[in-house]
N, CA, C, O and the ligand as a Tripos MOL2 file, in Angstrom:
@<TRIPOS>MOLECULE
protein
  241   239    61     0     0
PROTEIN
NO_CHARGES

@<TRIPOS>ATOM
      1 N          65.1060   35.0710  -18.2240 N.3       1 MET1
      2 CA         65.0950   34.1450  -17.0740 C.3       1 MET1
      3 C          65.5430   32.7410  -17.5190 C.2       1 MET1
      4 O          65.1370   32.2340  -18.5650 O.2       1 MET1
      5 N          66.3180   32.1930  -16.7560 N.am      2 SER2
      6 CA         66.7590   30.8210  -17.0400 C.3       2 SER2
      7 C          66.2700   29.8710  -15.9370 C.2       2 SER2
      8 O          65.7680   30.2750  -14.8880 O.2       2 SER2
      9 N          66.4440   28.6520  -16.2300 N.am      3 ILE3
     10 CA         65.9790   27.5880  -15.2900 C.3       3 ILE3
     11 C          66.9480   27.5230  -14.1350 C.2       3 ILE3
     12 O          68.1620   27.4340  -14.3190 O.2       3 ILE3
     13 N          66.4040   27.5670  -12.9680 N.am      4 CYS4
     14 CA         67.1960   27.5220  -11.8030 C.3       4 CYS4
     15 C          66.5590   26.5240  -10.7710 C.2       4 CYS4
     16 O          65.4430   26.7360  -10.2970 O.2       4 CYS4
     17 N          67.2540   25.5150  -10.4710 N.am      5 PRO5
     18 CA         66.6640   24.4880   -9.5260 C.3       5 PRO5
     19 C          66.4930   25.0910   -8.1520 C.2       5 PRO5
     20 O          67.3630   25.8130   -7.6650 O.2       5 PRO5
     21 N          65.3970   24.8010   -7.5470 N.am      6 LYS6
     22 CA         65.0980   25.4110   -6.2620 C.3       6 LYS6
     23 C          65.8840   24.7770   -5.1300 C.2       6 LYS6
     24 O          66.3450   25.4380   -4.1990 O.2       6 LYS6
     25 N          66.0120   23.4710   -5.2540 N.am      7 GLY7
     26 CA         66.8250   22.8150   -4.2020 C.3       7 GLY7
     27 C          67.7430   21.7760   -4.8230 C.2       7 GLY7
     28 O          67.6200   21.4010   -5.9890 O.2       7 GLY7
     29 N          68.6750   21.3310   -3.9790 N.am      8 LYS8
     30 CA         69.6190   20.2740   -4.4600 C.3       8 LYS8
     31 C          68.8340   18.9590   -4.5670 C.2       8 LYS8
     32 O          68.0630   18.5660   -3.6920 O.2       8 LYS8
     33 N          69.0910   18.3200   -5.7000 N.am      9 MET9
     34 CA         68.4570   17.0040   -5.9070 C.3       9 MET9
     35 C          69.2070   15.9670   -5.0990 C.2       9 MET9
     36 O          70.4360   15.9120   -5.1350 O.2       9 MET9
     37 N          68.4610   15.1350   -4.3610 N.am     10 SER10
     38 CA         69.0880   14.1710   -3.5100 C.3      10 SER10
     39 C          69.8130   13.1080   -4.3480 C.2      10 SER10
     40 O          69.4910   12.9340   -5.5240 O.2      10 SER10
     41 N          70.7850   12.3940   -3.7620 N.am     11 LYS11
     42 CA         71.5670   11.3740   -4.4650 C.3      11 LYS11
     43 C          70.6150   10.3530   -5.0590 C.2      11 LYS11
     44 O          70.7540    9.9680   -6.2200 O.2      11 LYS11
     45 N          69.6450    9.9130   -4.2610 N.am     12 SER12
     46 CA         68.7200    8.8240   -4.6970 C.3      12 SER12
     47 C          67.8950    9.2450   -5.9030 C.2      12 SER12
     48 O          67.7000    8.4730   -6.8420 O.2      12 SER12
     49 N          67.4230   10.4570   -5.8640 N.am     13 LYS13
     50 CA         66.5640   10.9960   -6.9190 C.3      13 LYS13
     51 C          67.4180   11.1620   -8.2010 C.2      13 LYS13
     52 O          66.9800   10.8220   -9.3000 O.2      13 LYS13
     53 N          68.6180   11.6810   -8.0310 N.am     14 ARG14
     54 CA         69.5380   11.8190   -9.1890 C.3      14 ARG14
     55 C          69.8410   10.4360   -9.8150 C.2      14 ARG14
     56 O          69.7290   10.2280  -11.0230 O.2      14 ARG14
     57 N          70.2270    9.5150   -8.9260 N.am     15 ASP15
     58 CA         70.6080    8.1640   -9.4540 C.3      15 ASP15
     59 C          69.4220    7.4090  -10.1000 C.2      15 ASP15
     60 O          69.5590    6.6720  -11.0770 O.2      15 ASP15
     61 N          68.2380    7.6540   -9.4730 N.am     16 LYS16
     62 CA         67.0260    7.0170  -10.0300 C.3      16 LYS16
     63 C          66.7760    7.4850  -11.4720 C.2      16 LYS16
     64 O          66.3750    6.6990  -12.3300 O.2      16 LYS16
     65 N          67.0190    8.7630  -11.7170 N.am     17 ARG17
     66 CA         66.8510    9.3200  -13.0550 C.3      17 ARG17
     67 C          67.8600    8.6810  -14.0210 C.2      17 ARG17
     68 O          67.5110    8.2830  -15.1320 O.2      17 ARG17
     69 N          69.1620    8.5900  -13.5520 N.am     18 ARG18
     70 CA         70.2060    8.0750  -14.4180 C.3      18 ARG18
     71 C          70.0170    6.6020  -14.6650 C.2      18 ARG18
     72 O          70.4930    6.0610  -15.6630 O.2      18 ARG18
     73 N          69.2960    5.9290  -13.7220 N.am     19 ALA19
     74 CA         69.1070    4.4600  -13.9400 C.3      19 ALA19
     75 C          68.0830    4.1510  -15.0210 C.2      19 ALA19
     76 O          67.8630    2.9840  -15.3460 O.2      19 ALA19
     77 N          67.4540    5.1820  -15.5830 N.am     20 GLN20
     78 CA         66.3930    4.9590  -16.5920 C.3      20 GLN20
     79 C          67.0190    4.6000  -17.9490 C.2      20 GLN20
     80 O          66.3200    4.0960  -18.8290 O.2      20 GLN20
     81 N          68.3170    4.8500  -18.1330 N.am     21 SER21
     82 CA         68.9780    4.6860  -19.4580 C.3      21 SER21
     83 C          68.9190    3.2590  -19.9850 C.2      21 SER21
     84 O          68.8980    3.0760  -21.2020 O.2      21 SER21
     85 N          68.8920    2.2690  -19.1560 N.am     22 TRP22
     86 CA         68.8650    0.9030  -19.5610 C.3      22 TRP22
     87 C          67.5790    0.6310  -20.3780 C.2      22 TRP22
     88 O          67.5850   -0.2420  -21.2470 O.2      22 TRP22
     89 N          66.4940    1.3550  -20.1150 N.am     23 LYS23
     90 CA         65.2280    1.1530  -20.8060 C.3      23 LYS23
     91 C          65.3340    1.3830  -22.3250 C.2      23 LYS23
     92 O          64.7160    0.6930  -23.1360 O.2      23 LYS23
     93 N          66.1790    2.4260  -22.6690 N.am     24 ILE24
     94 CA         66.3380    2.7100  -24.0980 C.3      24 ILE24
     95 C          67.2210    1.6470  -24.7480 C.2      24 ILE24
     96 O          67.0270    1.3000  -25.9140 O.2      24 ILE24
     97 N          68.1750    1.1390  -24.0040 N.am     25 ALA25
     98 CA         69.1730    0.2050  -24.5630 C.3      25 ALA25
     99 C          68.5150   -1.1860  -24.7680 C.2      25 ALA25
    100 O          68.9120   -1.9130  -25.6780 O.2      25 ALA25
    101 N          67.5350   -1.5590  -23.9510 N.am     26 THR26
    102 CA         66.8870   -2.8700  -24.0140 C.3      26 THR26
    103 C          65.6470   -2.7570  -24.9560 C.2      26 THR26
    104 O          64.6610   -2.0990  -24.6250 O.2      26 THR26
    105 N          65.7340   -3.4190  -26.1340 N.am     27 PRO27
    106 CA         64.5310   -3.3300  -27.0200 C.3      27 PRO27
    107 C          63.4230   -4.2340  -26.5290 C.2      27 PRO27
    108 O          63.6620   -5.3720  -26.1270 O.2      27 PRO27
    109 N          62.2400   -3.7290  -26.5640 N.am     28 SER28
    110 CA         61.0710   -4.4530  -26.1260 C.3      28 SER28
    111 C          60.6120   -5.4050  -27.2870 C.2      28 SER28
    112 O          60.6030   -5.0330  -28.4600 O.2      28 SER28
    113 N          60.2450   -6.6140  -26.8960 N.am     29 LEU29
    114 CA         59.8800   -7.6680  -27.8760 C.3      29 LEU29
    115 C          58.5210   -8.1960  -27.5100 C.2      29 LEU29
    116 O          58.1720   -8.3080  -26.3340 O.2      29 LEU29
    117 N          57.7540   -8.5220  -28.5350 N.am     30 VAL30
    118 CA         56.4960   -9.1830  -28.3880 C.3      30 VAL30
    119 C          56.4760  -10.4980  -29.2160 C.2      30 VAL30
    120 O          57.2490  -10.6680  -30.1590 O.2      30 VAL30
    121 N          55.5950  -11.3880  -28.8400 N.am     31 VAL31
    122 CA         55.5140  -12.6380  -29.5750 C.3      31 VAL31
    123 C          54.5860  -12.5080  -30.7560 C.2      31 VAL31
    124 O          53.4650  -12.0160  -30.6260 O.2      31 VAL31
    125 N          55.0530  -12.9510  -31.9110 N.am     32 CYS32
    126 CA         54.2090  -12.8340  -33.1610 C.3      32 CYS32
    127 C          53.0250  -13.7410  -33.0100 C.2      32 CYS32
    128 O          53.1180  -14.8900  -32.5780 O.2      32 CYS32
    129 N          51.8320  -13.1330  -33.4120 N.am     33 SER33
    130 CA         50.5760  -13.8820  -33.2560 C.3      33 SER33
    131 C          50.4240  -14.9700  -34.2850 C.2      33 SER33
    132 O          49.5910  -15.8630  -34.1290 O.2      33 SER33
    133 N          51.2370  -14.9070  -35.3670 N.am     34 LYS34
    134 CA         51.1230  -15.8820  -36.4640 C.3      34 LYS34
    135 C          52.1340  -17.0630  -36.2830 C.2      34 LYS34
    136 O          51.7510  -18.2280  -36.3790 O.2      34 LYS34
    137 N          53.3540  -16.7540  -36.0350 N.am     35 CYS35
    138 CA         54.3430  -17.7880  -35.9510 C.3      35 CYS35
    139 C          54.9400  -17.9820  -34.5540 C.2      35 CYS35
    140 O          55.6600  -18.9470  -34.2950 O.2      35 CYS35
    141 N          54.6240  -17.0470  -33.6700 N.am     36 GLY36
    142 CA         55.1030  -17.2500  -32.2670 C.3      36 GLY36
    143 C          56.5250  -16.7990  -32.0500 C.2      36 GLY36
    144 O          57.0940  -16.9980  -30.9770 O.2      36 GLY36
    145 N          57.0960  -16.1950  -33.0650 N.am     37 GLU37
    146 CA         58.5370  -15.7250  -32.9830 C.3      37 GLU37
    147 C          58.5570  -14.3730  -32.2560 C.2      37 GLU37
    148 O          57.5840  -13.6200  -32.2960 O.2      37 GLU37
    149 N          59.6920  -14.0790  -31.5870 N.am     38 LEU38
    150 CA         59.8160  -12.8000  -30.9210 C.3      38 LEU38
    151 C          60.1170  -11.7460  -31.9780 C.2      38 LEU38
    152 O          60.9500  -11.9470  -32.8610 O.2      38 LEU38
    153 N          59.4140  -10.6080  -31.8670 N.am     39 MET39
    154 CA         59.5200   -9.5020  -32.8490 C.3      39 MET39
    155 C          59.3570   -8.1750  -32.1710 C.2      39 MET39
    156 O          58.8640   -8.1080  -31.0450 O.2      39 MET39
    157 N          59.7640   -7.1050  -32.8400 N.am     40 ARG40
    158 CA         59.6100   -5.7740  -32.3270 C.3      40 ARG40
    159 C          58.1440   -5.3970  -32.5400 C.2      40 ARG40
    160 O          57.5710   -5.7120  -33.5830 O.2      40 ARG40
    161 N          57.5130   -4.7000  -31.5260 N.am     41 PRO41
    162 CA         56.1620   -4.2620  -31.6430 C.3      41 PRO41
    163 C          56.0020   -3.2150  -32.6790 C.2      41 PRO41
    164 O          56.8660   -2.3520  -32.8280 O.2      41 PRO41
    165 N          54.9090   -3.2620  -33.4120 N.am     42 HIS42
    166 CA         54.5930   -2.2760  -34.5050 C.3      42 HIS42
    167 C          55.5550   -2.3760  -35.6890 C.2      42 HIS42
    168 O          55.7890   -1.4200  -36.4290 O.2      42 HIS42
    169 N          56.1040   -3.6040  -35.8250 N.am     43 ARG43
    170 CA         56.9810   -3.8670  -36.9590 C.3      43 ARG43
    171 C          56.5520   -5.1590  -37.6330 C.2      43 ARG43
    172 O          55.9390   -6.0230  -37.0050 O.2      43 ARG43
    173 N          56.8880   -5.2930  -38.9650 N.am     44 VAL44
    174 CA         56.5270   -6.4910  -39.6430 C.3      44 VAL44
    175 C          57.4580   -7.6510  -39.1080 C.2      44 VAL44
    176 O          58.6610   -7.4780  -38.9090 O.2      44 VAL44
    177 N          56.8250   -8.8080  -38.9000 N.am     45 CYS45
    178 CA         57.5830   -9.9720  -38.4230 C.3      45 CYS45
    179 C          58.6600  -10.3860  -39.4080 C.2      45 CYS45
    180 O          58.4180  -10.4850  -40.6110 O.2      45 CYS45
    181 N          59.8520  -10.6240  -38.8810 N.am     46 LYS46
    182 CA         60.9810  -10.9460  -39.7830 C.3      46 LYS46
    183 C          60.8870  -12.3680  -40.2660 C.2      46 LYS46
    184 O          61.3350  -12.6470  -41.3780 O.2      46 LYS46
    185 N          60.3140  -13.3160  -39.4780 N.am     47 SER47
    186 CA         60.3790  -14.6950  -39.8290 C.3      47 SER47
    187 C          59.1890  -15.1570  -40.7250 C.2      47 SER47
    188 O          59.3450  -16.0620  -41.5450 O.2      47 SER47
    189 N          58.0370  -14.5400  -40.5610 N.am     48 CYS48
    190 CA         56.9410  -14.9080  -41.4560 C.3      48 CYS48
    191 C          56.4140  -13.7630  -42.2470 C.2      48 CYS48
    192 O          55.5200  -13.9880  -43.0630 O.2      48 CYS48
    193 N          56.8630  -12.5910  -42.0930 N.am     49 GLY49
    194 CA         56.5230  -11.4470  -42.9210 C.3      49 GLY49
    195 C          55.0680  -10.9730  -42.8010 C.2      49 GLY49
    196 O          54.4490  -10.5170  -43.7620 O.2      49 GLY49
    197 N          54.5700  -11.1040  -41.5970 N.am     50 SER50
    198 CA         53.1840  -10.7160  -41.3740 C.3      50 SER50
    199 C          53.0690   -9.5460  -40.3660 C.2      50 SER50
    200 O          53.8900   -9.3720  -39.4660 O.2      50 SER50
    201 N          52.0230   -8.7810  -40.5760 N.am     51 TYR51
    202 CA         51.7470   -7.7350  -39.6560 C.3      51 TYR51
    203 C          50.1790   -7.6460  -39.5020 C.2      51 TYR51
    204 O          49.4570   -7.6450  -40.5000 O.2      51 TYR51
    205 N          49.6990   -7.5750  -38.2830 N.am     52 ASN52
    206 CA         48.2680   -7.5880  -37.9980 C.3      52 ASN52
    207 C          47.5810   -8.7820  -38.6190 C.2      52 ASN52
    208 O          46.5110   -8.6760  -39.2190 O.2      52 ASN52
    209 N          48.2690   -9.9950  -38.4450 N.am     53 LYS53
    210 CA         47.7900  -11.2760  -38.9370 C.3      53 LYS53
    211 C          47.6390  -11.3160  -40.5000 C.2      53 LYS53
    212 O          46.9660  -12.2050  -41.0220 O.2      53 LYS53
    213 N          48.2300  -10.4070  -41.2020 N.am     54 LEU54
    214 CA         48.1580  -10.3980  -42.6590 C.3      54 LEU54
    215 C          49.5690  -10.4870  -43.2480 C.2      54 LEU54
    216 O          50.4940   -9.8560  -42.7360 O.2      54 LEU54
    217 N          49.7340  -11.2460  -44.2900 N.am     55 ASN55
    218 CA         51.0020  -11.2810  -44.9720 C.3      55 ASN55
    219 C          51.3070   -9.9920  -45.6810 C.2      55 ASN55
    220 O          50.5850   -9.5700  -46.5850 O.2      55 ASN55
    221 N          52.4310   -9.3460  -45.2430 N.am     56 VAL56
    222 CA         52.7280   -8.0940  -45.8560 C.3      56 VAL56
    223 C          53.9130   -8.2210  -46.8510 C.2      56 VAL56
    224 O          53.8670   -7.6950  -47.9630 O.2      56 VAL56
    225 N          54.9660   -8.9340  -46.4130 N.am     57 ILE57
    226 CA         56.1220   -9.1990  -47.2840 C.3      57 ILE57
    227 C          56.3200  -10.6930  -47.4410 C.2      57 ILE57
    228 O          55.9430  -11.4830  -46.5760 O.2      57 ILE57
    229 N          56.9380  -11.0750  -48.5990 N.am     58 LYS58
    230 CA         57.1940  -12.4500  -48.9020 C.3      58 LYS58
    231 C          58.4730  -12.9480  -48.2910 C.2      58 LYS58
    232 O          59.5460  -12.3920  -48.5230 O.2      58 LYS58
    233 N          58.3570  -14.0020  -47.5060 N.am     59 VAL59
    234 CA         59.5950  -14.5630  -46.8830 C.3      59 VAL59
    235 C          59.6840  -16.0840  -47.2890 C.2      59 VAL59
    236 O          58.7130  -16.8400  -47.2630 O.2      59 VAL59
    237 N          60.8990  -16.4280  -47.6500 N.am     60 ASP60
    238 CA         61.1410  -17.8050  -48.1070 C.3      60 ASP60
    239 C          61.1470  -18.7290  -46.8810 C.2      60 ASP60
    240 O          61.3330  -19.9380  -47.0210 O.2      60 ASP60
    241 ZN         55.6900  -14.1090  -37.4410 Zn       61 ZN61
@<TRIPOS>BOND
     1     1     2 1
     2     2     3 1
     3     3     4 2
     4     3     5 am
     5     5     6 1
     6     6     7 1
     7     7     8 2
     8     7     9 am
     9     9    10 1
    10    10    11 1
    11    11    12 2
    12    11    13 am
    13    13    14 1
    14    14    15 1
    15    15    16 2
    16    15    17 am
    17    17    18 1
    18    18    19 1
    19    19    20 2
    20    19    21 am
    21    21    22 1
    22    22    23 1
    23    23    24 2
    24    23    25 am
    25    25    26 1
    26    26    27 1
    27    27    28 2
    28    27    29 am
    29    29    30 1
    30    30    31 1
    31    31    32 2
    32    31    33 am
    33    33    34 1
    34    34    35 1
    35    35    36 2
    36    35    37 am
    37    37    38 1
    38    38    39 1
    39    39    40 2
    40    39    41 am
    41    41    42 1
    42    42    43 1
    43    43    44 2
    44    43    45 am
    45    45    46 1
    46    46    47 1
    47    47    48 2
    48    47    49 am
    49    49    50 1
    50    50    51 1
    51    51    52 2
    52    51    53 am
    53    53    54 1
    54    54    55 1
    55    55    56 2
    56    55    57 am
    57    57    58 1
    58    58    59 1
    59    59    60 2
    60    59    61 am
    61    61    62 1
    62    62    63 1
    63    63    64 2
    64    63    65 am
    65    65    66 1
    66    66    67 1
    67    67    68 2
    68    67    69 am
    69    69    70 1
    70    70    71 1
    71    71    72 2
    72    71    73 am
    73    73    74 1
    74    74    75 1
    75    75    76 2
    76    75    77 am
    77    77    78 1
    78    78    79 1
    79    79    80 2
    80    79    81 am
    81    81    82 1
    82    82    83 1
    83    83    84 2
    84    83    85 am
    85    85    86 1
    86    86    87 1
    87    87    88 2
    88    87    89 am
    89    89    90 1
    90    90    91 1
    91    91    92 2
    92    91    93 am
    93    93    94 1
    94    94    95 1
    95    95    96 2
    96    95    97 am
    97    97    98 1
    98    98    99 1
    99    99   100 2
   100    99   101 am
   101   101   102 1
   102   102   103 1
   103   103   104 2
   104   103   105 am
   105   105   106 1
   106   106   107 1
   107   107   108 2
   108   107   109 am
   109   109   110 1
   110   110   111 1
   111   111   112 2
   112   111   113 am
   113   113   114 1
   114   114   115 1
   115   115   116 2
   116   115   117 am
   117   117   118 1
   118   118   119 1
   119   119   120 2
   120   119   121 am
   121   121   122 1
   122   122   123 1
   123   123   124 2
   124   123   125 am
   125   125   126 1
   126   126   127 1
   127   127   128 2
   128   127   129 am
   129   129   130 1
   130   130   131 1
   131   131   132 2
   132   131   133 am
   133   133   134 1
   134   134   135 1
   135   135   136 2
   136   135   137 am
   137   137   138 1
   138   138   139 1
   139   139   140 2
   140   139   141 am
   141   141   142 1
   142   142   143 1
   143   143   144 2
   144   143   145 am
   145   145   146 1
   146   146   147 1
   147   147   148 2
   148   147   149 am
   149   149   150 1
   150   150   151 1
   151   151   152 2
   152   151   153 am
   153   153   154 1
   154   154   155 1
   155   155   156 2
   156   155   157 am
   157   157   158 1
   158   158   159 1
   159   159   160 2
   160   159   161 am
   161   161   162 1
   162   162   163 1
   163   163   164 2
   164   163   165 am
   165   165   166 1
   166   166   167 1
   167   167   168 2
   168   167   169 am
   169   169   170 1
   170   170   171 1
   171   171   172 2
   172   171   173 am
   173   173   174 1
   174   174   175 1
   175   175   176 2
   176   175   177 am
   177   177   178 1
   178   178   179 1
   179   179   180 2
   180   179   181 am
   181   181   182 1
   182   182   183 1
   183   183   184 2
   184   183   185 am
   185   185   186 1
   186   186   187 1
   187   187   188 2
   188   187   189 am
   189   189   190 1
   190   190   191 1
   191   191   192 2
   192   191   193 am
   193   193   194 1
   194   194   195 1
   195   195   196 2
   196   195   197 am
   197   197   198 1
   198   198   199 1
   199   199   200 2
   200   199   201 am
   201   201   202 1
   202   202   203 1
   203   203   204 2
   204   203   205 am
   205   205   206 1
   206   206   207 1
   207   207   208 2
   208   207   209 am
   209   209   210 1
   210   210   211 1
   211   211   212 2
   212   211   213 am
   213   213   214 1
   214   214   215 1
   215   215   216 2
   216   215   217 am
   217   217   218 1
   218   218   219 1
   219   219   220 2
   220   219   221 am
   221   221   222 1
   222   222   223 1
   223   223   224 2
   224   223   225 am
   225   225   226 1
   226   226   227 1
   227   227   228 2
   228   227   229 am
   229   229   230 1
   230   230   231 1
   231   231   232 2
   232   231   233 am
   233   233   234 1
   234   234   235 1
   235   235   236 2
   236   235   237 am
   237   237   238 1
   238   238   239 1
   239   239   240 2
@<TRIPOS>SUBSTRUCTURE
     1 MET1         2 RESIDUE 1 A MET
     2 SER2         6 RESIDUE 1 A SER
     3 ILE3        10 RESIDUE 1 A ILE
     4 CYS4        14 RESIDUE 1 A CYS
     5 PRO5        18 RESIDUE 1 A PRO
     6 LYS6        22 RESIDUE 1 A LYS
     7 GLY7        26 RESIDUE 1 A GLY
     8 LYS8        30 RESIDUE 1 A LYS
     9 MET9        34 RESIDUE 1 A MET
    10 SER10       38 RESIDUE 1 A SER
    11 LYS11       42 RESIDUE 1 A LYS
    12 SER12       46 RESIDUE 1 A SER
    13 LYS13       50 RESIDUE 1 A LYS
    14 ARG14       54 RESIDUE 1 A ARG
    15 ASP15       58 RESIDUE 1 A ASP
    16 LYS16       62 RESIDUE 1 A LYS
    17 ARG17       66 RESIDUE 1 A ARG
    18 ARG18       70 RESIDUE 1 A ARG
    19 ALA19       74 RESIDUE 1 A ALA
    20 GLN20       78 RESIDUE 1 A GLN
    21 SER21       82 RESIDUE 1 A SER
    22 TRP22       86 RESIDUE 1 A TRP
    23 LYS23       90 RESIDUE 1 A LYS
    24 ILE24       94 RESIDUE 1 A ILE
    25 ALA25       98 RESIDUE 1 A ALA
    26 THR26      102 RESIDUE 1 A THR
    27 PRO27      106 RESIDUE 1 A PRO
    28 SER28      110 RESIDUE 1 A SER
    29 LEU29      114 RESIDUE 1 A LEU
    30 VAL30      118 RESIDUE 1 A VAL
    31 VAL31      122 RESIDUE 1 A VAL
    32 CYS32      126 RESIDUE 1 A CYS
    33 SER33      130 RESIDUE 1 A SER
    34 LYS34      134 RESIDUE 1 A LYS
    35 CYS35      138 RESIDUE 1 A CYS
    36 GLY36      142 RESIDUE 1 A GLY
    37 GLU37      146 RESIDUE 1 A GLU
    38 LEU38      150 RESIDUE 1 A LEU
    39 MET39      154 RESIDUE 1 A MET
    40 ARG40      158 RESIDUE 1 A ARG
    41 PRO41      162 RESIDUE 1 A PRO
    42 HIS42      166 RESIDUE 1 A HIS
    43 ARG43      170 RESIDUE 1 A ARG
    44 VAL44      174 RESIDUE 1 A VAL
    45 CYS45      178 RESIDUE 1 A CYS
    46 LYS46      182 RESIDUE 1 A LYS
    47 SER47      186 RESIDUE 1 A SER
    48 CYS48      190 RESIDUE 1 A CYS
    49 GLY49      194 RESIDUE 1 A GLY
    50 SER50      198 RESIDUE 1 A SER
    51 TYR51      202 RESIDUE 1 A TYR
    52 ASN52      206 RESIDUE 1 A ASN
    53 LYS53      210 RESIDUE 1 A LYS
    54 LEU54      214 RESIDUE 1 A LEU
    55 ASN55      218 RESIDUE 1 A ASN
    56 VAL56      222 RESIDUE 1 A VAL
    57 ILE57      226 RESIDUE 1 A ILE
    58 LYS58      230 RESIDUE 1 A LYS
    59 VAL59      234 RESIDUE 1 A VAL
    60 ASP60      238 RESIDUE 1 A ASP
    61 ZN61       241 GROUP 0 **** ****
């Protein structure tokens, strides 16, 4: 048995699904709690090298 759609998907529903792709292309950013710089969430801050308010890597 294979997947068989029961009914035709409406244009609006189809287009709404395709409109989701921009979410992947746009990276989400959060403000660093230590230096206030924009950074990726769950990543070490590039400008001050801190994560979870602790210095993880050395940055000049
Ligand atoms: Zn920072």
